[in-house]
C-alpha positions in Angstrom: 46.0 151.9 14.7 44.5 154.0 17.6 46.1 151.6 20.1 49.5 152.0 18.4 49.2 155.8 18.4 48.3 155.7 22.1 51.4 153.7 22.9 53.6 156.1 20.9 52.1 159.2 22.7 52.4 157.5 26.1 56.1 156.5 25.5 56.9 160.0 24.3 55.2 161.5 27.3 57.2 159.3 29.7 60.4 160.1 28.0 59.8 163.9 28.2 58.8 163.5 31.9 61.9 161.5 32.7 64.2 164.0 31.0 62.5 166.9 32.7 62.9 165.3 36.2 66.7 165.2 35.6 67.0 168.9 35.3 68.9 168.5 32.1 72.7 168.9 32.6 73.5 171.4 29.9 76.9 172.8 30.8 76.7 175.7 28.2 73.2 176.8 29.1 73.1 180.4 30.1 71.2 181.3 33.3 67.8 182.8 32.7 67.9 186.5 33.7 65.4 187.5 36.4 62.3 189.4 35.4 62.0 193.0 36.4 59.7 191.9 39.1 62.3 189.6 40.6 65.4 191.8 39.9 65.6 193.4 43.4 64.5 190.3 45.3 67.2 187.6 45.4 65.0 185.3 47.5 62.4 185.4 44.8 65.0 184.6 42.1 66.4 181.8 44.3 62.9 180.4 44.8 62.3 180.4 41.0 65.7 178.7 40.3 65.1 176.2 43.0 61.6 175.3 41.8 63.0 174.8 38.3 66.1 172.8 39.2 65.8 171.3 42.7 62.4 169.7 43.0 63.3 166.7 40.9 65.5 165.4 43.7 64.4 167.3 46.8 60.6 167.2 46.3 58.1 169.8 45.2 58.2 171.5 48.6 61.9 170.8 49.1 61.2 168.7 52.1 63.0 165.7 50.6 62.6 162.9 48.2 65.6 161.2 46.6 67.7 164.1 48.0 67.5 165.4 51.6 65.1 168.0 52.9 66.4 171.6 52.4 64.3 172.9 55.2 66.0 174.0 58.5 69.6 173.5 57.2 72.4 174.4 59.7 74.8 175.2 56.9 76.1 178.7 56.3 75.3 180.6 53.1 78.9 180.1 52.0 78.6 176.3 52.5 75.4 176.1 50.5 76.9 178.2 47.7 80.0 175.9 47.7 77.7 172.8 47.4 75.7 174.4 44.7 78.8 175.3 42.7 80.9 172.2 43.3 78.4 169.4 44.2 78.7 167.1 47.2 77.9 163.4 47.4 75.0 162.7 45.0 74.4 166.4 44.5 75.7 167.4 41.1 77.6 170.6 40.6 76.1 173.6 38.7 72.4 173.1 39.2 71.9 176.7 40.2 73.4 177.9 36.9 75.1 181.1 38.2 72.4 181.9 40.8 74.0 180.1 43.7 73.8 183.0 46.1 70.1 183.7 45.4 69.3 180.0 45.8 71.3 179.9 49.1 69.4 183.0 50.3 66.1 181.2 49.5 67.1 177.9 51.1 68.0 179.7 54.3 64.4 181.0 54.5 63.0 177.5 54.6 62.1 176.4 58.1 
């Protein structure tokens, strides 16, 4: 019985981990409003959104994993915003959930 319970818990944990890594593609999900601490700092908001939605593909430090490194990009802010809104290649659209400009500002700080 304990062995069966362990298998159920392990399978459930793996399922949750797998779904969390995908970033969940909920089209109707509202963007999380920034906290008062972040409200005036778009880079901090962008970092928070990127850490919640980008690390699954671009790695924990955004230096690349399944997706490419986001450090040292030569793209303009407008190009990054366009990719975040519309997707490109394997990059799905809508991952920044309305915070595309803040995420672009943050990405442009990565060296």
